[in-house]
Backbone as XML, in Angstrom:
<?xml version="1.0"?>
<chain id="A" units="angstrom">
  <residue number="1" name="UNK">
    <atom name="N" x="-74.635" y="-116.477" z="66.097"/>
    <atom name="CA" x="-74.687" y="-117.605" z="65.202"/>
    <atom name="C" x="-73.620" y="-118.614" z="65.620"/>
  </residue>
  <residue number="2" name="UNK">
    <atom name="N" x="-74.008" y="-119.796" z="65.833"/>
    <atom name="CA" x="-73.080" y="-120.850" z="66.226"/>
    <atom name="C" x="-72.506" y="-121.529" z="64.996"/>
  </residue>
  <residue number="3" name="UNK">
    <atom name="N" x="-71.231" y="-121.865" z="65.073"/>
    <atom name="CA" x="-70.590" y="-122.567" z="63.973"/>
    <atom name="C" x="-70.386" y="-124.016" z="64.374"/>
  </residue>
  <residue number="4" name="UNK">
    <atom name="N" x="-70.555" y="-124.876" z="63.419"/>
    <atom name="CA" x="-70.275" y="-126.269" z="63.726"/>
    <atom name="C" x="-68.771" y="-126.534" z="63.544"/>
  </residue>
  <residue number="5" name="UNK">
    <atom name="N" x="-68.324" y="-127.657" z="64.072"/>
    <atom name="CA" x="-66.894" y="-127.979" z="64.041"/>
    <atom name="C" x="-66.367" y="-128.118" z="62.621"/>
  </residue>
  <residue number="6" name="UNK">
    <atom name="N" x="-67.170" y="-128.653" z="61.726"/>
    <atom name="CA" x="-66.729" y="-128.872" z="60.341"/>
    <atom name="C" x="-66.435" y="-127.529" z="59.657"/>
  </residue>
  <residue number="7" name="UNK">
    <atom name="N" x="-67.290" y="-126.550" z="59.857"/>
    <atom name="CA" x="-67.102" y="-125.234" z="59.266"/>
    <atom name="C" x="-65.824" y="-124.589" z="59.813"/>
  </residue>
  <residue number="8" name="UNK">
    <atom name="N" x="-65.604" y="-124.708" z="61.099"/>
    <atom name="CA" x="-64.405" y="-124.164" z="61.723"/>
    <atom name="C" x="-63.160" y="-124.846" z="61.181"/>
  </residue>
  <residue number="9" name="UNK">
    <atom name="N" x="-63.197" y="-126.161" z="61.026"/>
    <atom name="CA" x="-62.053" y="-126.900" z="60.484"/>
    <atom name="C" x="-61.727" y="-126.448" z="59.063"/>
  </residue>
  <residue number="10" name="UNK">
    <atom name="N" x="-62.757" y="-126.240" z="58.248"/>
    <atom name="CA" x="-62.548" y="-125.785" z="56.868"/>
    <atom name="C" x="-61.933" y="-124.394" z="56.834"/>
  </residue>
  <residue number="11" name="UNK">
    <atom name="N" x="-62.413" y="-123.501" z="57.680"/>
    <atom name="CA" x="-61.857" y="-122.153" z="57.740"/>
    <atom name="C" x="-60.392" y="-122.182" z="58.160"/>
  </residue>
  <residue number="12" name="UNK">
    <atom name="N" x="-60.053" y="-123.010" z="59.122"/>
    <atom name="CA" x="-58.670" y="-123.129" z="59.565"/>
    <atom name="C" x="-57.792" y="-123.701" z="58.465"/>
  </residue>
  <residue number="13" name="UNK">
    <atom name="N" x="-58.311" y="-124.670" z="57.729"/>
    <atom name="CA" x="-57.569" y="-125.277" z="56.635"/>
    <atom name="C" x="-57.265" y="-124.231" z="55.563"/>
  </residue>
  <residue number="14" name="UNK">
    <atom name="N" x="-58.239" y="-123.435" z="55.211"/>
    <atom name="CA" x="-58.039" y="-122.390" z="54.206"/>
    <atom name="C" x="-56.994" y="-121.395" z="54.697"/>
  </residue>
  <residue number="15" name="UNK">
    <atom name="N" x="-57.060" y="-120.990" z="55.926"/>
    <atom name="CA" x="-56.112" y="-120.030" z="56.471"/>
    <atom name="C" x="-54.687" y="-120.580" z="56.509"/>
  </residue>
  <residue number="16" name="UNK">
    <atom name="N" x="-54.532" y="-121.854" z="56.805"/>
    <atom name="CA" x="-53.187" y="-122.412" z="56.907"/>
    <atom name="C" x="-52.570" y="-122.696" z="55.543"/>
  </residue>
  <residue number="17" name="UNK">
    <atom name="N" x="-53.379" y="-122.771" z="54.490"/>
    <atom name="CA" x="-52.848" y="-123.064" z="53.170"/>
    <atom name="C" x="-52.597" y="-121.809" z="52.334"/>
  </residue>
  <residue number="18" name="UNK">
    <atom name="N" x="-52.859" y="-120.641" z="52.872"/>
    <atom name="CA" x="-52.574" y="-119.420" z="52.129"/>
    <atom name="C" x="-51.078" y="-119.279" z="51.940"/>
  </residue>
  <residue number="19" name="UNK">
    <atom name="N" x="-50.700" y="-118.855" z="50.742"/>
    <atom name="CA" x="-49.288" y="-118.647" z="50.442"/>
    <atom name="C" x="-48.867" y="-117.285" z="50.972"/>
  </residue>
  <residue number="20" name="UNK">
    <atom name="N" x="-47.758" y="-117.256" z="51.663"/>
    <atom name="CA" x="-47.222" y="-116.011" z="52.179"/>
    <atom name="C" x="-46.193" y="-115.492" z="51.175"/>
  </residue>
  <residue number="21" name="UNK">
    <atom name="N" x="-46.419" y="-114.293" z="50.688"/>
    <atom name="CA" x="-45.507" y="-113.679" z="49.721"/>
    <atom name="C" x="-44.760" y="-112.564" z="50.438"/>
  </residue>
  <residue number="22" name="UNK">
    <atom name="N" x="-43.445" y="-112.657" z="50.414"/>
    <atom name="CA" x="-42.591" y="-111.681" z="51.084"/>
    <atom name="C" x="-42.217" y="-110.587" z="50.091"/>
  </residue>
  <residue number="23" name="UNK">
    <atom name="N" x="-42.866" y="-109.446" z="50.207"/>
    <atom name="CA" x="-42.622" y="-108.332" z="49.303"/>
    <atom name="C" x="-41.431" y="-107.530" z="49.807"/>
  </residue>
  <residue number="24" name="UNK">
    <atom name="N" x="-40.514" y="-107.247" z="48.894"/>
    <atom name="CA" x="-39.288" y="-106.502" z="49.197"/>
    <atom name="C" x="-39.298" y="-105.172" z="48.458"/>
  </residue>
  <residue number="25" name="UNK">
    <atom name="N" x="-38.384" y="-104.300" z="48.848"/>
    <atom name="CA" x="-38.181" y="-103.019" z="48.177"/>
    <atom name="C" x="-36.818" y="-102.996" z="47.522"/>
  </residue>
  <residue number="26" name="UNK">
    <atom name="N" x="-36.759" y="-102.474" z="46.319"/>
    <atom name="CA" x="-35.489" y="-102.234" z="45.648"/>
    <atom name="C" x="-35.124" y="-100.780" z="45.915"/>
  </residue>
  <residue number="27" name="UNK">
    <atom name="N" x="-34.025" y="-100.587" z="46.615"/>
    <atom name="CA" x="-33.597" y="-99.264" z="47.054"/>
    <atom name="C" x="-32.396" y="-98.822" z="46.223"/>
  </residue>
  <residue number="28" name="UNK">
    <atom name="N" x="-32.426" y="-97.562" z="45.775"/>
    <atom name="CA" x="-31.250" y="-96.950" z="45.160"/>
    <atom name="C" x="-30.744" y="-95.891" z="46.126"/>
  </residue>
  <residue number="29" name="UNK">
    <atom name="N" x="-29.424" y="-95.886" z="46.312"/>
    <atom name="CA" x="-28.770" y="-94.945" z="47.223"/>
    <atom name="C" x="-28.076" y="-93.834" z="46.441"/>
  </residue>
  <residue number="30" name="UNK">
    <atom name="N" x="-27.990" y="-92.695" z="47.066"/>
    <atom name="CA" x="-27.320" y="-91.548" z="46.458"/>
    <atom name="C" x="-25.827" y="-91.814" z="46.325"/>
  </residue>
  <residue number="31" name="UNK">
    <atom name="N" x="-25.236" y="-91.260" z="45.288"/>
    <atom name="CA" x="-23.784" y="-91.305" z="45.129"/>
    <atom name="C" x="-23.323" y="-89.984" z="44.511"/>
  </residue>
  <residue number="32" name="UNK">
    <atom name="N" x="-22.035" y="-89.811" z="44.418"/>
    <atom name="CA" x="-21.476" y="-88.571" z="43.872"/>
    <atom name="C" x="-20.984" y="-88.752" z="42.437"/>
  </residue>
  <residue number="33" name="UNK">
    <atom name="N" x="-21.395" y="-89.818" z="41.780"/>
    <atom name="CA" x="-20.844" y="-90.143" z="40.466"/>
    <atom name="C" x="-21.851" y="-90.005" z="39.333"/>
  </residue>
  <residue number="34" name="UNK">
    <atom name="N" x="-23.053" y="-90.461" z="39.540"/>
    <atom name="CA" x="-24.038" y="-90.509" z="38.459"/>
    <atom name="C" x="-24.838" y="-89.215" z="38.370"/>
  </residue>
  <residue number="35" name="UNK">
    <atom name="N" x="-25.108" y="-88.790" z="37.145"/>
    <atom name="CA" x="-25.867" y="-87.557" z="36.921"/>
    <atom name="C" x="-27.362" y="-87.821" z="37.086"/>
  </residue>
  <residue number="36" name="UNK">
    <atom name="N" x="-28.101" y="-86.738" z="37.291"/>
    <atom name="CA" x="-29.552" y="-86.841" z="37.380"/>
    <atom name="C" x="-30.111" y="-87.485" z="36.120"/>
  </residue>
  <residue number="37" name="UNK">
    <atom name="N" x="-29.662" y="-87.007" z="34.964"/>
    <atom name="CA" x="-30.183" y="-87.531" z="33.705"/>
    <atom name="C" x="-29.913" y="-89.022" z="33.548"/>
  </residue>
  <residue number="38" name="UNK">
    <atom name="N" x="-28.727" y="-89.478" z="33.959"/>
    <atom name="CA" x="-28.405" y="-90.896" z="33.861"/>
    <atom name="C" x="-29.326" y="-91.727" z="34.752"/>
  </residue>
  <residue number="39" name="UNK">
    <atom name="N" x="-29.539" y="-91.271" z="35.978"/>
    <atom name="CA" x="-30.405" y="-92.011" z="36.906"/>
    <atom name="C" x="-31.838" y="-92.026" z="36.384"/>
  </residue>
  <residue number="40" name="UNK">
    <atom name="N" x="-32.321" y="-90.889" z="35.904"/>
    <atom name="CA" x="-33.683" y="-90.820" z="35.354"/>
    <atom name="C" x="-33.825" y="-91.782" z="34.176"/>
  </residue>
  <residue number="41" name="UNK">
    <atom name="N" x="-32.892" y="-91.713" z="33.237"/>
    <atom name="CA" x="-32.949" y="-92.592" z="32.068"/>
    <atom name="C" x="-32.886" y="-94.065" z="32.460"/>
  </residue>
  <residue number="42" name="UNK">
    <atom name="N" x="-32.067" y="-94.375" z="33.457"/>
    <atom name="CA" x="-31.939" y="-95.759" z="33.918"/>
    <atom name="C" x="-33.233" y="-96.245" z="34.563"/>
  </residue>
  <residue number="43" name="UNK">
    <atom name="N" x="-33.851" y="-95.407" z="35.375"/>
    <atom name="CA" x="-35.125" y="-95.789" z="36.004"/>
    <atom name="C" x="-36.208" y="-96.019" z="34.951"/>
  </residue>
  <residue number="44" name="UNK">
    <atom name="N" x="-36.211" y="-95.206" z="33.913"/>
    <atom name="CA" x="-37.200" y="-95.384" z="32.848"/>
    <atom name="C" x="-36.947" y="-96.697" z="32.117"/>
  </residue>
  <residue number="45" name="UNK">
    <atom name="N" x="-35.698" y="-96.941" z="31.767"/>
    <atom name="CA" x="-35.370" y="-98.125" z="30.980"/>
    <atom name="C" x="-35.430" y="-99.422" z="31.790"/>
  </residue>
  <residue number="46" name="UNK">
    <atom name="N" x="-34.827" y="-99.424" z="32.965"/>
    <atom name="CA" x="-34.664" y="-100.664" z="33.727"/>
    <atom name="C" x="-35.876" y="-100.949" z="34.617"/>
  </residue>
  <residue number="47" name="UNK">
    <atom name="N" x="-36.385" y="-99.919" z="35.291"/>
    <atom name="CA" x="-37.497" y="-100.115" z="36.237"/>
    <atom name="C" x="-38.861" y="-99.838" z="35.619"/>
  </residue>
  <residue number="48" name="UNK">
    <atom name="N" x="-38.868" y="-99.412" z="34.360"/>
    <atom name="CA" x="-40.117" y="-99.127" z="33.631"/>
    <atom name="C" x="-40.924" y="-97.993" z="34.261"/>
  </residue>
  <residue number="49" name="UNK">
    <atom name="N" x="-40.210" y="-97.006" z="34.837"/>
    <atom name="CA" x="-40.882" y="-95.823" z="35.370"/>
    <atom name="C" x="-41.311" y="-94.924" z="34.215"/>
  </residue>
  <residue number="50" name="UNK">
    <atom name="N" x="-42.347" y="-94.129" z="34.446"/>
    <atom name="CA" x="-42.638" y="-93.077" z="33.482"/>
    <atom name="C" x="-41.703" y="-91.912" z="33.817"/>
  </residue>
  <residue number="51" name="UNK">
    <atom name="N" x="-41.533" y="-90.940" z="32.929"/>
    <atom name="CA" x="-40.557" y="-89.865" z="33.174"/>
    <atom name="C" x="-40.776" y="-89.094" z="34.482"/>
  </residue>
  <residue number="52" name="UNK">
    <atom name="N" x="-42.023" y="-88.817" z="34.822"/>
    <atom name="CA" x="-42.303" y="-88.063" z="36.046"/>
    <atom name="C" x="-41.914" y="-88.866" z="37.287"/>
  </residue>
  <residue number="53" name="UNK">
    <atom name="N" x="-42.253" y="-90.139" z="37.281"/>
    <atom name="CA" x="-41.922" y="-91.013" z="38.416"/>
    <atom name="C" x="-40.405" y="-91.127" z="38.568"/>
  </residue>
  <residue number="54" name="UNK">
    <atom name="N" x="-39.706" y="-91.291" z="37.447"/>
    <atom name="CA" x="-38.245" y="-91.407" z="37.481"/>
    <atom name="C" x="-37.614" y="-90.131" z="38.021"/>
  </residue>
  <residue number="55" name="UNK">
    <atom name="N" x="-38.131" y="-88.986" z="37.602"/>
    <atom name="CA" x="-37.592" y="-87.704" z="38.077"/>
    <atom name="C" x="-37.844" y="-87.531" z="39.578"/>
  </residue>
  <residue number="56" name="UNK">
    <atom name="N" x="-39.034" y="-87.870" z="40.040"/>
    <atom name="CA" x="-39.348" y="-87.752" z="41.468"/>
    <atom name="C" x="-38.446" y="-88.661" z="42.292"/>
  </residue>
  <residue number="57" name="UNK">
    <atom name="N" x="-38.268" y="-89.896" z="41.863"/>
    <atom name="CA" x="-37.390" y="-90.822" z="42.589"/>
    <atom name="C" x="-35.964" y="-90.300" z="42.628"/>
  </residue>
  <residue number="58" name="UNK">
    <atom name="N" x="-35.505" y="-89.734" z="41.523"/>
    <atom name="CA" x="-34.137" y="-89.209" z="41.462"/>
    <atom name="C" x="-33.948" y="-88.064" z="42.448"/>
  </residue>
  <residue number="59" name="UNK">
    <atom name="N" x="-34.922" y="-87.173" z="42.559"/>
    <atom name="CA" x="-34.829" y="-86.094" z="43.536"/>
    <atom name="C" x="-34.849" y="-86.626" z="44.970"/>
  </residue>
  <residue number="60" name="UNK">
    <atom name="N" x="-35.677" y="-87.629" z="45.223"/>
    <atom name="CA" x="-35.706" y="-88.231" z="46.565"/>
    <atom name="C" x="-34.358" y="-88.871" z="46.885"/>
  </residue>
  <residue number="61" name="UNK">
    <atom name="N" x="-33.793" y="-89.585" z="45.920"/>
    <atom name="CA" x="-32.468" y="-90.193" z="46.113"/>
    <atom name="C" x="-31.453" y="-89.112" z="46.459"/>
  </residue>
  <residue number="62" name="UNK">
    <atom name="N" x="-31.488" y="-88.024" z="45.724"/>
    <atom name="CA" x="-30.517" y="-86.947" z="45.938"/>
    <atom name="C" x="-30.678" y="-86.274" z="47.304"/>
  </residue>
  <residue number="63" name="UNK">
    <atom name="N" x="-31.907" y="-85.919" z="47.648"/>
    <atom name="CA" x="-32.130" y="-85.138" z="48.868"/>
    <atom name="C" x="-32.277" y="-85.973" z="50.136"/>
  </residue>
  <residue number="64" name="UNK">
    <atom name="N" x="-32.753" y="-87.204" z="50.024"/>
    <atom name="CA" x="-32.936" y="-88.036" z="51.221"/>
    <atom name="C" x="-31.901" y="-89.148" z="51.342"/>
  </residue>
  <residue number="65" name="UNK">
    <atom name="N" x="-31.109" y="-89.340" z="50.303"/>
    <atom name="CA" x="-30.041" y="-90.329" z="50.363"/>
    <atom name="C" x="-30.407" y="-91.698" z="49.823"/>
  </residue>
  <residue number="66" name="UNK">
    <atom name="N" x="-31.693" y="-91.954" z="49.646"/>
    <atom name="CA" x="-32.132" y="-93.234" z="49.092"/>
    <atom name="C" x="-33.602" y="-93.143" z="48.726"/>
  </residue>
  <residue number="67" name="UNK">
    <atom name="N" x="-34.032" y="-94.110" z="47.904"/>
    <atom name="CA" x="-35.443" y="-94.161" z="47.529"/>
    <atom name="C" x="-35.787" y="-95.578" z="47.105"/>
  </residue>
  <residue number="68" name="UNK">
    <atom name="N" x="-36.949" y="-96.053" z="47.537"/>
    <atom name="CA" x="-37.474" y="-97.320" z="47.050"/>
    <atom name="C" x="-38.052" y="-97.104" z="45.667"/>
  </residue>
  <residue number="69" name="UNK">
    <atom name="N" x="-37.469" y="-97.768" z="44.663"/>
    <atom name="CA" x="-37.863" y="-97.519" z="43.285"/>
    <atom name="C" x="-38.730" y="-98.620" z="42.691"/>
  </residue>
  <residue number="70" name="UNK">
    <atom name="N" x="-38.810" y="-99.757" z="43.377"/>
    <atom name="CA" x="-39.613" y="-100.867" z="42.857"/>
    <atom name="C" x="-39.900" y="-101.829" z="44.005"/>
  </residue>
  <residue number="71" name="UNK">
    <atom name="N" x="-41.095" y="-102.456" z="43.951"/>
    <atom name="CA" x="-41.483" y="-103.448" z="44.951"/>
    <atom name="C" x="-41.794" y="-104.759" z="44.255"/>
  </residue>
  <residue number="72" name="UNK">
    <atom name="N" x="-41.502" y="-105.855" z="44.952"/>
    <atom name="CA" x="-41.803" y="-107.173" z="44.412"/>
    <atom name="C" x="-41.121" y="-108.232" z="45.245"/>
  </residue>
  <residue number="73" name="UNK">
    <atom name="N" x="-41.162" y="-109.452" z="44.765"/>
    <atom name="CA" x="-40.459" y="-110.517" z="45.459"/>
    <atom name="C" x="-38.970" y="-110.392" z="45.181"/>
  </residue>
  <residue number="74" name="UNK">
    <atom name="N" x="-38.168" y="-110.989" z="46.032"/>
    <atom name="CA" x="-36.717" y="-110.949" z="45.827"/>
    <atom name="C" x="-36.356" y="-111.543" z="44.474"/>
  </residue>
  <residue number="75" name="UNK">
    <atom name="N" x="-37.049" y="-112.597" z="44.081"/>
    <atom name="CA" x="-36.789" y="-113.250" z="42.797"/>
    <atom name="C" x="-37.084" y="-112.304" z="41.627"/>
  </residue>
  <residue number="76" name="UNK">
    <atom name="N" x="-38.146" y="-111.510" z="41.730"/>
    <atom name="CA" x="-38.485" y="-110.546" z="40.675"/>
    <atom name="C" x="-37.492" y="-109.384" z="40.635"/>
  </residue>
  <residue number="77" name="UNK">
    <atom name="N" x="-37.068" y="-108.944" z="41.815"/>
    <atom name="CA" x="-36.222" y="-107.757" z="41.902"/>
    <atom name="C" x="-34.745" y="-108.022" z="41.616"/>
  </residue>
  <residue number="78" name="UNK">
    <atom name="N" x="-34.280" y="-109.243" z="41.824"/>
    <atom name="CA" x="-32.848" y="-109.520" z="41.700"/>
    <atom name="C" x="-32.272" y="-109.167" z="40.326"/>
  </residue>
  <residue number="79" name="UNK">
    <atom name="N" x="-32.912" y="-109.554" z="39.208"/>
    <atom name="CA" x="-32.337" y="-109.178" z="37.912"/>
    <atom name="C" x="-32.310" y="-107.667" z="37.688"/>
  </residue>
  <residue number="80" name="UNK">
    <atom name="N" x="-33.317" y="-106.969" z="38.201"/>
    <atom name="CA" x="-33.361" y="-105.514" z="38.079"/>
    <atom name="C" x="-32.232" y="-104.898" z="38.901"/>
  </residue>
  <residue number="81" name="UNK">
    <atom name="N" x="-32.058" y="-105.383" z="40.117"/>
    <atom name="CA" x="-30.983" y="-104.906" z="40.991"/>
    <atom name="C" x="-29.621" y="-105.149" z="40.341"/>
  </residue>
  <residue number="82" name="UNK">
    <atom name="N" x="-29.435" y="-106.332" z="39.782"/>
    <atom name="CA" x="-28.169" y="-106.657" z="39.124"/>
    <atom name="C" x="-27.877" y="-105.695" z="37.972"/>
  </residue>
  <residue number="83" name="UNK">
    <atom name="N" x="-28.895" y="-105.374" z="37.193"/>
    <atom name="CA" x="-28.724" y="-104.442" z="36.077"/>
    <atom name="C" x="-28.357" y="-103.048" z="36.574"/>
  </residue>
  <residue number="84" name="UNK">
    <atom name="N" x="-29.018" y="-102.595" z="37.651"/>
    <atom name="CA" x="-28.692" y="-101.284" z="38.219"/>
    <atom name="C" x="-27.249" y="-101.254" z="38.714"/>
  </residue>
  <residue number="85" name="UNK">
    <atom name="N" x="-26.824" y="-102.327" z="39.368"/>
    <atom name="CA" x="-25.451" y="-102.410" z="39.860"/>
    <atom name="C" x="-24.458" y="-102.421" z="38.699"/>
  </residue>
  <residue number="86" name="UNK">
    <atom name="N" x="-24.770" y="-103.149" z="37.634"/>
    <atom name="CA" x="-23.898" y="-103.183" z="36.452"/>
    <atom name="C" x="-23.749" y="-101.804" z="35.821"/>
  </residue>
  <residue number="87" name="UNK">
    <atom name="N" x="-24.773" y="-100.974" z="35.950"/>
    <atom name="CA" x="-24.734" y="-99.620" z="35.388"/>
    <atom name="C" x="-24.099" y="-98.615" z="36.344"/>
  </residue>
  <residue number="88" name="UNK">
    <atom name="N" x="-23.641" y="-99.098" z="37.483"/>
    <atom name="CA" x="-22.900" y="-98.226" z="38.385"/>
    <atom name="C" x="-23.727" y="-97.544" z="39.467"/>
  </residue>
  <residue number="89" name="UNK">
    <atom name="N" x="-24.993" y="-97.922" z="39.606"/>
    <atom name="CA" x="-25.807" y="-97.354" z="40.677"/>
    <atom name="C" x="-25.650" y="-98.181" z="41.930"/>
  </residue>
  <residue number="90" name="UNK">
    <atom name="N" x="-25.852" y="-97.553" z="43.066"/>
    <atom name="CA" x="-25.814" y="-98.254" z="44.354"/>
    <atom name="C" x="-27.224" y="-98.723" z="44.671"/>
  </residue>
  <residue number="91" name="UNK">
    <atom name="N" x="-27.451" y="-100.028" z="44.596"/>
    <atom name="CA" x="-28.798" y="-100.564" z="44.779"/>
    <atom name="C" x="-28.743" y="-101.775" z="45.687"/>
  </residue>
  <residue number="92" name="UNK">
    <atom name="N" x="-29.863" y="-101.988" z="46.386"/>
    <atom name="CA" x="-29.957" y="-103.107" z="47.331"/>
    <atom name="C" x="-31.415" y="-103.498" z="47.486"/>
  </residue>
  <residue number="93" name="UNK">
    <atom name="N" x="-31.655" y="-104.792" z="47.678"/>
    <atom name="CA" x="-33.004" y="-105.284" z="47.957"/>
    <atom name="C" x="-33.149" y="-105.404" z="49.467"/>
  </residue>
  <residue number="94" name="UNK">
    <atom name="N" x="-34.170" y="-104.772" z="50.001"/>
    <atom name="CA" x="-34.428" y="-104.814" z="51.453"/>
    <atom name="C" x="-35.836" y="-105.301" z="51.711"/>
  </residue>
</chain>
């Protein structure tokens, strides 16, 4: 099937106008200060995890040293990261 130039131009225009969204990960790192229960409760309250998800993330943080606990744009994640840092957790947006 042959395409005419107008159709090709329209397709290129649509492709060039797509918005690129840069999705980031909010990472929590293991530390020797916070208890499992505190981290679980914080993930439930701040990151809106359900209890099972919060517990799984906490174990991953403990055994692997870090875990991505939330995904989104940097603008969406920054207030969450700030709250985690204020509560004494080691967190970073990557």
